[in-house]
C-alpha angles and dihedrals in degrees: 000000000000090000093052091049091048091050092050092049092049091047093054092044091052094047090048092053093047091048092050091050093050094051091046091054093054100038108127091200092059093047092048093049092049092050092046091051090051089049092050090056089061102038136019114238137192114249092246091053091048090056092047093048092046090054090047092051091048089052090050094053094043090051093048091052092052099036112022091166090069093063097115094046091048091050091057090049092048092050091052093048092048091047091051096044101043125062115253090255093051092046092051091050091051093045091052089058096072096186093051093043092052091046090053093049100040 
């Protein structure tokens, strides 16, 4: 009886851990925050712009989770939004950092 109980407890513990890891991998809020932090290392932003860009990045990741086939179209939209939100100097700094720029778009 103790063995069966122990097996059941271990099973539920394992499934809970796996479930938590899967949701963490696909959480748009975590992806957006990581990308925003990387962006802030390259350019300095006003707090209002940080909030707007965070919301935009969350939207991007939520959309990519639901509709991965729209990746190219979404990248064009993201580039336009970034170009319109950032100053030309900031945008050129971000565009020079190819890894960051691709992360922000895709």
